[in-house]
N, C-alpha and C positions, 0 to 999 in steps of 0.2 A: 473357478475361488473366487466365496467372497473375501473382500480387503475387513476385518476386521477394525472398528476404531473407541481411540480414547478424545472425548470432549477434556481439556481445561481449558477452568473456562466457559462459563455460560454467562456471563452480562452481553448489551447488542451485537459486541462481531461476534460470540460466542454463536449466541442467538442468529445471526444470520449464517452463518459455517454450518452450522447444524445443519436446516430448509435447506443448504444448496444441495448441501451429502444425503439430504434424503434422497434426490429426486437424480444422484447416478448409479446405474446398474453397475454389482462387481461390488460395492462397500456400502460396508454396516456402521451403522453409532451404537454399539454396544457397550461402553458407560458414560459418565459425564460425572465431575467434576466440579464444586460450586463449595462454594459456605456460607450462600446462603440460599437459604431452602427456597424460597417462590424463587429463581432464577431457575436452577437446578431445575424444583420442578412439574416447568415444565417446558424443559427440554429435554425427559423423562416422559409429558405425560404425550408430547408431540414424535413423541420417535421410538418410547418401548425403551429403549436401553436402564439401565439400571445406573444407581446413586451407585457412588465409590471415591474412595480417598486418592489421590493420589496417587497414594506409593502400594496399593491395590490396584490402578492400573497399569501399572507400569511391571509393577510383578505377575501379572496375567497375562501368561504365553499365549494365551487366544486372539490379545490382543494387537498387533501386527504395527499401526499406526497412532500416532496422538494430535491429536491437532491441542496449539497451545493458543491460548484465544484471554491467558487473562493479564492482567497490570504486566504494564512494562519490566518493572523489579523486580519479574519477577523469571522473567522468560529465559534467559541466561542460563538462573540457574534449572531450571527444569528444561532444555534440550539438552545440558551436560546429563541430567539426569537421565533421558529417553535415550542421549546417546551412549549410554552404557550398561540400557537394561534392552542395548537390540532393536530397540524401535524405529520405524520407520516418522520422523517430521516435519512435520507441517507449521510454524510458529507467524507469529500476525508479524508487522513490523510497528517496532525495531527490535530487535535482538537483541540494546542493553542503548543506555544512553551517553556513555561511554565506551569512547574506540575501543577502548584499550582491552577492557571487558570481554568486547566484543571478540578481538585476535582471543586470548584467550578460549573464550567457550568456542569457538571457532577448531583450536586448536584440538581443544577435545575431539570437535566432533572429526576432526582430521585422520588422530590415534583410533578411533572406535571404527573408523573409516563405515559411519552411519551415514545415511542420504537424508539430508537437509533440505526444504527450500522455507524459501519465505515470502511471504504475503504481498508481494503487490500488484494486488489485484489490475490492477489497472493499463497494462502488460496485454491481458487476456477482454475486455469489454473487443466487442468486435472489428470497433469506427477505429478508435485508436492502432490496435492489431491490422488492421486492414489501411492504413496509412502506413505503418513498418513496411507492408507485404508495396507496395507500389514505392516504396527504397531500394527494398530491395532487388523490387525490378527496373530500375533506371529510371521509372516514368522521369520524374524530373532530373534527374543526375547527376550532380554533384549534389552536398546539403550544403548549404551555405551557412541557412537562417531557421534556426527555430522557435517561434513562441507558443508560449504556453500558459495560458488563462486557467487559474481556479481560483473560486468563491464563496465561499459556506452562505448557506440562505442566512446565520443566522452565527455568533459565537457559544459555545459549549459553554458550561455552565465555570465561574471561576476556578472552582475547586477543584475539577479540570484540570483546565492552564495551569494551576502550580505542579501537580507534575507532571506532566506533559513530556517536561525537558522544550517547551513552550513551541512558536508559529515554524521558525525554521526545521524544527525534529518531527514536529508530529504532522502538519502537517504539507509542509514548501517534502518532507521527505518524498511526498509520491511526485511528486513535479521534477526532483533532483532523479530520479527511477527513471520518468518518464525522459530527461531529454538527455540522458544516459546508451538508453533503448534505443530513439530516433537517430539521436548525434553518430552511433555506434565508433565513435574516440572519444577514451580517456578524454576529460576533464580537466587543465592543468591552472583555472586561473576564475574566483571567481568575488565577483566586488557584488554590496549585497545592502540595504540600507531598510531602514522601515519606521516606522513608525504608529501613536497612540490616538484612532477618529473616531472609531466607533463605540470603543469602551473603555472609560477613565481606571472603572477597579482594571482591566489586564492589563496597562499600564501599571499600579500596584504590586502588583505580582508579576511585576519582568518581564514583561513581555512584548509583539507588537499584535499588529490587527490587521495591519493591513504595509506588504512588502512587496522586493522587486528584486529579482537576481539577476545577474548576467552574467554567465560563465562560457568560457575559452575557452578552444581544444588546441593540441600545439598546434594544428597545421592553417590555427586562424578561427575554424569554424567557429559559431556567435550561437548559446541557444537565454533569451530573454525571458522569464517566469513571475510573474504577476500574483500575491492570491491577498484576498480578505474574505474576515471570517461574516461578513455582512451585504448582502447581494440581496437588492429585496423581492428584488424576482424570481426570486430561485434560484437553482445551484449553477452552476457557473462552471461549465467545461470543455473548453474549449482549446483545437491545437494548428496549428500552422505549419508546413517547410517546407523554402521555401530551399531553390537547387540552379542549378544551369539550367537545367531543362526546364521546367516552371515551376508548378505548384502541388502542394494537400492539403486538403487542411479536412479536419472535422470537424462538423459545427452542435451545438446541445442535441440535447433530445427533448422535446417536448411529450407534455401526454396522452394528445392526441396529433395525425401531421392534416390535420383543418385548416383548414384558412379562410375564414370570412370577409369579404370585399362588399366594403358600402360606397357611400360619396362621403362619409368619412374615415374610407381608408384601409388598413391589409388589419387582422388580426386573428392571430395567432392563438391557438391554446396554451399556458404556462408552460417555465420549462417541470420536470423532474421533479418533487420536494428535497431528496438529499442521496447520500451516496447509498443506502440500503434500496434507495429503487433506481436506481439510476445505473445502481451496477452490480443489479440480482445475477444478471447471468453473467457476468464476469467474474462473479464469484463460484460461482458452478463451473464455467468453464478451467477455473485457476484451478479445483479440485481434481478437475477433471483427464487436467491433465496429467495430477499429482497423481491420481489409480494409474497413470499406464503407465507414468514411466517406472515405479513401483512395479504395475505387471511386467512390465519387458527389461526390466534393468535399465532402462532410459538412464539421459540425463535431468538430471530437476535442475528447471532452473524458471524463475529467481533464485539467485547461491545464497550461500551466505557472504560469500565474499561481495554479493551485490547489491548482499544490506548493510554489512560495512562502506562500500565507497560510497554510500546513497550515504550513510551517517558522517561522513568525512566533511562531504559538498555540506550537509547541516551544519557544523561542526564549523566548515572557511568563511560560510554565510555568515555563521551569527558572532565570526567575529569581523568578518568585514564591516555586521552595520555598528559592531558596537565600536570602531576605531576609525569611518570612514578611509579603508586603505585596502584595496586588493588584496587578497591572499591566496598564496601560491598555494597549488595542492600535488600532492606529488604522486603519477605516477605509480 
């Protein structure tokens, strides 16, 4: 059986998912929607899919699943439409920028018994997944402290910043999900701070470009996250988990593993440029997991609830940074 997919949104992340889908046996991209001709036509040319409207994709009985890669403010509406149309749904994070809207959307998903997976691709990175496997195997004992570093090589355009929901909801939300993934315990308190150190225009747009957050679980486990919209040396993605028996970490990924040693010291290749390169394999693994779950009627993870939990942490961090006080999160 080959699962037929419809793609909603052919921008940067839509192209990333379309490319990943092409490498998965048992999956085929059948139709693509995007109002921008050049974006949609590019996906058509690379995949052989046809162009169609959202309505046509959802009404097509031969299409089994949809990939929602449209702007964030369209996600919840399109999830609900797809759920009512009987499609399996993969949606890029976040479901919405409003937690109340997410809750209403997930109620529709529950009522229609729709299958929904949220795109937190970093769970599927082979390095980060191995860290979680070491934790599950008891290699580091009881987890006590998690440190997550996530720094982009450069900030996005200010126009994107204005509609993104801000650093905590757009960028750090990945790290909130990763913290939950590694702590394996719900977070009850968030303390965050943010500054504008990279570009004054980001501050003028009402956002920050440099931030940190400290998370605490009920049992006292701690996660510390640091974010920056600027890393002059490349895409910086690292995690470390410290426990009662030891520690496990995942380092950055370079363009190659060659090290040059001379009298001047050691020199390594640059880091991978950005998320499209750094997580290319993770995106494919993520969709493979989605396809397998649909084929076997297995559980989909990350779930809609995971998406809601990460957004609630982002909201708490935003409030904490604005007020200077720790924010309690309901479990």
